[in-house]
C-alpha positions as CSV (number, residue, x, y, z in Angstrom):
1,M,-96.7,-46.4,-1.4
2,S,-100.2,-47.3,-0.2
3,G,-103.2,-46.8,-2.4
4,A,-106.5,-45.1,-1.8
5,G,-108.5,-48.2,-1.0
6,P,-109.4,-50.0,2.3
7,R,-106.8,-49.9,5.0
8,L,-105.3,-53.2,6.0
9,L,-103.0,-54.2,8.9
10,V,-100.5,-57.0,8.1
11,V,-99.2,-58.7,11.2
12,E,-96.3,-61.1,10.3
13,D,-93.0,-61.6,12.1
14,E,-91.1,-63.0,9.2
15,E,-89.8,-60.0,7.3
16,P,-89.4,-61.5,3.8
17,T,-93.0,-62.8,3.9
18,R,-94.3,-59.5,5.4
19,R,-92.6,-57.3,2.8
20,S,-93.7,-59.5,-0.1
21,L,-97.3,-59.4,1.1
22,V,-97.3,-55.7,1.8
23,T,-95.9,-55.0,-1.7
24,Y,-98.5,-57.1,-3.3
25,L,-101.4,-55.5,-1.4
26,R,-100.2,-51.9,-2.1
27,H,-100.0,-52.7,-5.8
28,R,-103.7,-53.5,-5.6
29,D,-104.5,-50.1,-4.2
30,Y,-104.9,-51.1,-0.5
31,R,-103.5,-48.8,2.2
32,V,-101.3,-51.0,4.3
33,D,-99.8,-50.8,7.8
34,E,-97.4,-53.5,9.0
35,A,-96.4,-55.0,12.4
36,A,-93.8,-57.7,13.3
37,C,-95.2,-58.4,16.8
38,A,-98.4,-58.4,18.8
39,A,-97.5,-55.2,20.7
40,D,-97.1,-53.2,17.6
41,A,-100.1,-54.8,16.0
42,L,-102.4,-53.8,18.9
43,R,-100.9,-50.3,19.0
44,L,-101.5,-49.8,15.2
45,W,-105.0,-51.3,15.4
46,S,-106.0,-48.9,18.1
47,A,-104.4,-45.9,16.3
48,Q,-105.4,-46.5,12.7
49,R,-108.6,-48.6,13.0
50,P,-107.9,-50.6,9.8
51,D,-110.8,-52.1,7.7
52,A,-109.3,-55.6,8.0
53,I,-106.4,-57.4,9.7
54,L,-104.2,-60.1,8.2
55,L,-102.7,-61.9,11.2
56,D,-100.0,-64.5,11.6
57,L,-100.5,-66.7,14.7
58,G,-96.9,-67.4,15.5
59,L,-95.8,-64.0,16.9
60,P,-92.7,-63.6,19.1
61,D,-94.3,-61.8,22.0
62,L,-97.9,-63.1,22.2
63,D,-99.9,-65.8,20.5
64,G,-102.0,-64.6,17.6
65,V,-105.2,-66.1,19.1
66,E,-104.8,-63.8,22.1
67,V,-104.5,-60.8,19.7
68,V,-107.9,-61.9,18.2
69,Y,-109.4,-62.1,21.7
70,R,-108.2,-58.6,22.6
71,I,-109.5,-57.0,19.4
72,R,-112.8,-58.8,19.7
73,R,-113.3,-57.3,23.2
74,E,-113.6,-53.9,21.6
75,A,-114.6,-54.2,17.9
76,S,-115.7,-56.3,15.0
77,T,-112.8,-55.5,12.7
78,P,-112.6,-58.3,10.1
79,I,-109.6,-60.6,10.8
80,I,-108.1,-63.2,8.5
81,I,-105.6,-65.6,10.1
82,L,-102.5,-66.4,8.0
83,S,-100.5,-69.3,9.5
84,A,-98.3,-72.2,8.7
85,R,-99.8,-74.1,11.6
86,G,-101.5,-77.2,10.2
87,D,-103.2,-78.4,13.3
88,E,-107.0,-78.1,13.0
89,R,-107.1,-77.1,16.7
90,D,-105.2,-73.9,15.9
91,R,-107.7,-73.0,13.1
92,I,-110.6,-73.7,15.4
93,A,-109.1,-71.7,18.3
94,G,-108.5,-68.7,16.0
95,L,-112.1,-68.9,14.6
96,D,-113.6,-69.4,18.1
97,A,-111.7,-66.4,19.3
98,G,-113.5,-64.3,16.7
99,A,-111.4,-64.5,13.5
100,D,-113.5,-64.2,10.3
101,D,-111.4,-66.5,8.0
102,Y,-108.3,-68.7,8.0
103,L,-105.8,-69.2,5.2
104,G,-103.0,-71.7,5.6
105,K,-99.5,-71.0,4.3
106,P,-98.4,-71.2,1.6
107,F,-101.3,-69.6,-0.1
108,A,-102.0,-68.0,-3.5
109,V,-102.1,-64.2,-3.2
110,D,-105.0,-63.9,-5.6
111,E,-107.0,-66.2,-3.3
112,L,-106.0,-64.0,-0.3
113,N,-107.2,-60.9,-2.2
114,A,-110.6,-62.6,-2.8
115,R,-110.8,-63.5,0.9
116,I,-110.1,-59.8,1.8
117,R,-112.8,-58.6,-0.5
118,A,-115.2,-61.1,0.9
119,V,-114.7,-60.1,4.6
120,L,-115.0,-56.4,3.7
121,R,-118.3,-57.1,2.0
122,R,-119.5,-59.1,5.0
123,A,-118.4,-56.3,7.4
124,G,-121.3,-54.3,6.2
125,G,-123.7,-56.6,7.9
126,P,-127.1,-57.6,6.8
127,A,-127.8,-54.1,5.5
128,A,-125.0,-54.4,2.9
129,Q,-125.6,-55.0,-0.8
130,P,-123.9,-57.9,-2.6
131,D,-120.9,-55.6,-3.4
132,G,-120.6,-54.5,0.2
133,T,-122.2,-51.1,-0.3
134,L,-124.4,-49.8,2.6
135,R,-127.4,-47.7,1.7
136,L,-129.9,-45.9,3.8
137,G,-132.2,-43.4,2.2
138,P,-130.1,-41.2,-0.1
139,V,-126.9,-42.2,1.6
140,E,-124.6,-44.7,0.1
141,L,-121.3,-46.0,1.6
142,N,-118.9,-48.2,-0.4
143,P,-116.4,-49.8,2.0
144,L,-114.2,-51.2,-0.8
145,R,-113.6,-47.7,-2.2
146,R,-114.1,-45.9,1.1
147,E,-116.5,-43.5,-0.7
148,V,-119.7,-41.9,0.5
149,H,-122.4,-40.4,-1.7
150,V,-125.7,-38.7,-0.9
151,A,-128.1,-38.7,-3.8
152,G,-125.2,-39.3,-6.1
153,N,-123.1,-36.4,-4.7
154,P,-119.7,-37.3,-3.2
155,V,-119.2,-36.4,0.5
156,R,-115.8,-35.6,1.9
157,L,-115.4,-37.1,5.4
158,T,-112.5,-37.3,7.8
159,P,-111.4,-40.9,8.7
160,R,-113.2,-40.7,12.0
161,E,-116.4,-39.4,10.4
162,Y,-116.2,-42.2,7.8
163,Q,-115.7,-44.9,10.4
164,L,-118.6,-43.5,12.5
165,L,-120.9,-43.5,9.5
166,H,-119.8,-47.1,8.7
167,E,-120.6,-48.3,12.2
168,L,-124.0,-46.6,12.2
169,L,-125.1,-47.7,8.7
170,G,-124.0,-51.3,9.5
171,R,-126.5,-51.4,12.4
172,Q,-129.7,-50.2,10.7
173,G,-132.8,-50.6,12.8
174,R,-130.9,-51.0,16.0
175,V,-129.9,-48.9,19.0
176,V,-126.2,-48.5,19.3
177,T,-124.7,-47.5,22.6
178,R,-122.3,-44.6,23.0
179,E,-119.7,-46.9,24.5
180,R,-119.8,-49.3,21.5
181,L,-119.4,-46.4,19.0
182,L,-116.6,-44.8,21.0
183,R,-114.7,-48.0,21.4
184,A,-115.1,-49.0,17.7
185,V,-114.1,-45.6,16.3
186,W,-111.8,-44.0,18.8
187,G,-110.6,-47.0,20.9
188,P,-111.0,-48.2,24.4
189,A,-109.3,-45.2,26.0
190,Y,-112.2,-43.1,24.8
191,A,-115.1,-45.2,26.1
192,D,-116.3,-42.5,28.4
193,A,-115.6,-39.5,26.1
194,S,-119.2,-39.0,25.0
195,Q,-118.5,-35.4,24.1
196,Y,-116.5,-36.6,21.1
197,L,-119.4,-38.6,19.8
198,H,-121.9,-35.7,20.2
199,V,-119.6,-33.4,18.2
200,Y,-118.9,-35.9,15.4
201,V,-122.5,-37.0,15.0
202,G,-123.4,-33.3,14.6
203,R,-120.7,-32.8,12.0
204,L,-121.8,-36.0,10.1
205,R,-125.5,-34.9,10.0
206,H,-124.4,-31.4,8.8
207,K,-122.3,-32.8,6.0
208,L,-124.9,-35.3,4.8
209,A,-127.6,-32.6,4.9
210,D,-125.5,-30.2,2.9
211,A,-124.7,-32.9,0.3
212,G,-128.4,-33.5,-0.5
213,A,-129.9,-35.4,2.4
214,G,-131.7,-32.3,3.7
215,P,-134.0,-32.9,6.8
216,I,-133.6,-36.7,6.3
217,A,-130.1,-36.4,7.8
218,E,-131.6,-35.8,11.2
219,R,-133.7,-39.0,11.0
220,L,-130.9,-41.3,9.9
221,F,-129.7,-41.8,13.5
222,V,-131.8,-40.4,16.3
223,T,-130.4,-39.7,19.8
224,E,-131.5,-42.0,22.5
225,T,-130.9,-40.0,25.7
226,G,-128.4,-41.6,28.0
227,I,-128.0,-44.6,25.7
228,G,-126.7,-43.8,22.3
229,Y,-128.3,-43.6,18.9
230,R,-131.2,-45.4,17.2
231,V,-130.3,-46.0,13.6
232,A,-133.2,-45.9,11.1
233,D,-133.8,-48.6,8.6
234,A,-135.1,-48.2,5.0
235,E,-138.7,-49.1,6.0
236,S,-139.0,-46.7,9.0
237,L,-137.3,-43.9,7.0
238,A,-139.8,-44.3,4.1
239,E,-142.7,-44.1,6.6
240,T,-141.5,-40.6,7.7
241,T,-140.9,-39.2,4.2
């Protein structure tokens, strides 16, 4: 059974290898989905929006590099390539396509775990702390534990609300378009469904305010009419308090 930690998608066509890897990861408290082909991998990625993907290149229906390309058109989900291919060109192709890391088979599972934790930390972007935690004003999001606190108080968020907050906090000081947020959180089929975003941002602000953020919740991400949201940074937030 999967744990309560970050959600991973394991894409591997060799069943013994996949089952062994999934068992190891679940014992380390990760929530794990699995796929044996590219079609299933892309379907699960779109539906579940995992925190990171472990991807074999040699899939039966589509080259793994193409899977990386397709995901990178829509989102920045961390991707670690796991492959027995020894040719450096394959490694370069995967990284050029947008993969975050590459681990050749056979590999030590403890090293893989360390690589997973590293890409999850980096996924927070420049606003992240050394442990991967994102902080803005009284709000703190820990991507390794998938926990959100406001002034020390835990906040219960739905998976979509959590992913939306993660996307926003990871882009502090920037304007984020509606299309980018919709694609990252809901998937490409929802790129024009701005009503979803309006409702969920409202819910997010309400929950953060109730948990202790108060009026600051309205200033964390400000609506840019016709564009998306301008995310505050620590400096600008301090100037308005």
